[in-house]
C-alpha positions, 0 to 999 in steps of 0.5 A, spaced: 234 581 664 234 584 657 233 592 657 226 594 654 223 601 653 216 603 653 216 603 645 219 596 645 212 592 644 213 587 638 215 580 641 220 577 637 222 570 636 230 569 636 236 565 638 240 567 644 246 565 648 245 566 656 252 566 658 260 565 656 258 557 654 256 560 648 250 555 647 245 558 642 237 557 644 230 559 643 229 566 646 223 571 646 224 578 646 222 585 644 223 590 639 222 597 638 216 600 634 217 602 627 219 609 627 219 615 622 226 613 619 226 606 620 224 600 616 221 593 619 224 587 615 222 580 615 229 576 616 230 571 611 237 569 612 243 571 616 250 569 615 254 566 621 260 571 622 266 569 626 265 575 630 258 572 633 262 566 635 267 571 639 261 575 642 257 569 644 263 566 648 265 573 651 272 572 648 273 580 647 270 581 654 264 586 652 258 581 651 252 583 654 247 577 656 243 575 653 246 576 646 242 575 640 248 575 634 247 576 627 250 582 623 249 579 616 242 580 615 237 579 608 230 580 608 224 583 605 221 590 608 214 590 611 214 597 614 217 603 612 217 610 616 214 616 614 221 619 613 224 613 610 227 615 603 229 610 597 225 604 600 218 601 600 214 595 602 216 589 599 224 591 597 229 586 598 234 589 603 240 587 607 243 590 614 250 589 616 254 591 622 252 598 623 245 600 627 247 608 628 252 613 628 251 621 629 251 623 622 254 629 624 262 628 625 267 628 619 267 621 619 259 620 618 259 626 613 265 622 609 261 615 609 266 613 614 261 612 619 264 606 622 269 610 625 264 615 629 265 615 636 258 614 637 257 608 633 252 603 635 252 596 633 247 591 630 247 587 636 251 587 643 250 595 643 246 600 647 242 604 642 240 611 643 234 609 647 238 605 652 236 598 650 240 593 648 241 591 640 239 584 638 241 581 631 239 577 626 238 570 629 231 572 629 225 573 625 224 580 624 228 587 625 227 594 626 233 598 623 234 606 621 234 606 613 240 609 613 244 603 615 240 598 610 242 597 603 238 594 597 239 587 595 239 586 587 234 582 584 240 578 581 243 576 587 240 570 591 238 573 598 242 567 601 248 569 598 248 576 599 248 575 607 255 574 608 257 580 603 254 584 609 260 583 613 265 578 610 264 581 603 265 588 606 271 587 610 275 584 605 272 588 599 274 595 603 282 594 603 282 592 596 278 598 594 282 603 599 289 600 596 286 601 588 286 593 587 279 594 584 281 596 577 289 596 577 294 592 573 295 585 575 298 584 582 300 578 586 295 577 592 296 573 598 290 571 602 292 568 609 286 563 611 281 560 608 275 561 612 269 565 612 273 572 610 278 568 606 274 564 601 270 571 599 277 574 599 279 569 594 273 570 589 274 578 589 281 577 588 280 573 582 274 577 579 278 583 579 284 580 575 289 578 580 294 572 581 291 569 588 295 565 593 292 562 599 296 561 605 294 556 610 296 551 615 291 546 612 293 542 606 286 539 605 284 546 603 288 546 597 283 542 592 277 547 595 282 553 594 284 551 587 278 548 584 272 551 587 275 558 588 280 559 583 286 560 587 292 560 582 297 558 588 297 555 595 302 555 600 302 551 606 305 555 612 307 550 616 312 547 610 318 551 610 320 549 603 314 552 600 314 558 605 322 559 602 319 559 595 314 564 597 319 569 599 318 576 596 313 574 591 307 578 593 305 585 593 299 585 597 297 580 603 290 580 606 290 576 613 284 573 615 286 569 620 282 570 627 286 565 631 293 567 634 299 566 629 305 570 628 306 575 623 313 574 621 313 568 616 307 572 613 311 578 612 317 574 609 312 573 603 311 580 601 315 584 596 319 590 598 314 596 599 309 590 600 302 591 604 299 587 609 292 588 611 290 585 617 282 583 617 282 577 622 280 579 629 284 575 634 282 575 641 290 576 643 296 580 641 299 578 635 307 577 634 310 582 630 317 582 629 321 588 627 326 585 622 321 584 616 318 591 617 325 594 617 329 590 611 323 589 607 320 596 607 313 593 609 307 597 610 303 594 615 295 596 616 289 594 619 282 594 617 275 594 621 270 589 620 265 593 618 
């Protein structure tokens, strides 16, 4: 049974998975009343993140059923609490992965709430009042305004939704590694799924030479013609992988399936950087020699 508390009085229609079969079906549940620091949002769009697929099937062993997924949410604010700042009824708004944090630790004070020890997620989390959080596969949501963003009028609401997880996930490492306004670099994007296609578009928008590395030759046309990628490497093609050795300054690995990092590391230049943003359910194979002889920096990035 879903947990409820006395102030969870709003009946909401949504979609939920009941068990690890991962099948989504209609589900009615309760949301909390709008508090002093809350906004209520009528949900118009919600992106489908690969995290949702992992969670509904309990791939990571942490799912609380029934689960209402969705953390790429856009909609219209219909109610605001009396302590809410910078939002009003009628505003276009978005919600990503985070529902709450302590707001007092060093991470929260430096705009790194995703590292807070008391982090609360938009769905499949336990909120302060003891209730299970439910996500955006639903008609409406109540959220603390400090974890809500404005959606500009110039940005379509459906296009904005994936930016709230996939967009942030690939934008953050580009920003952290000074690739937003840097001179032109050779950037590799491993995988052309939800994260990968956004990474390619960002890379091109920031003026870089972008190479897509994929197991699927059929994705080359989309990568080049639709997304603007400069090069395409089929990772199962030894000749193409050999030609790509030590050509990339920076690689974003967006693949969530099991795969070896060894061949990918070989594509990096000396002092190159690999950032892993795909959340695999199993440990990845990481050979040491490419790290040692390539003087490679290996990093990871949270999907928040």
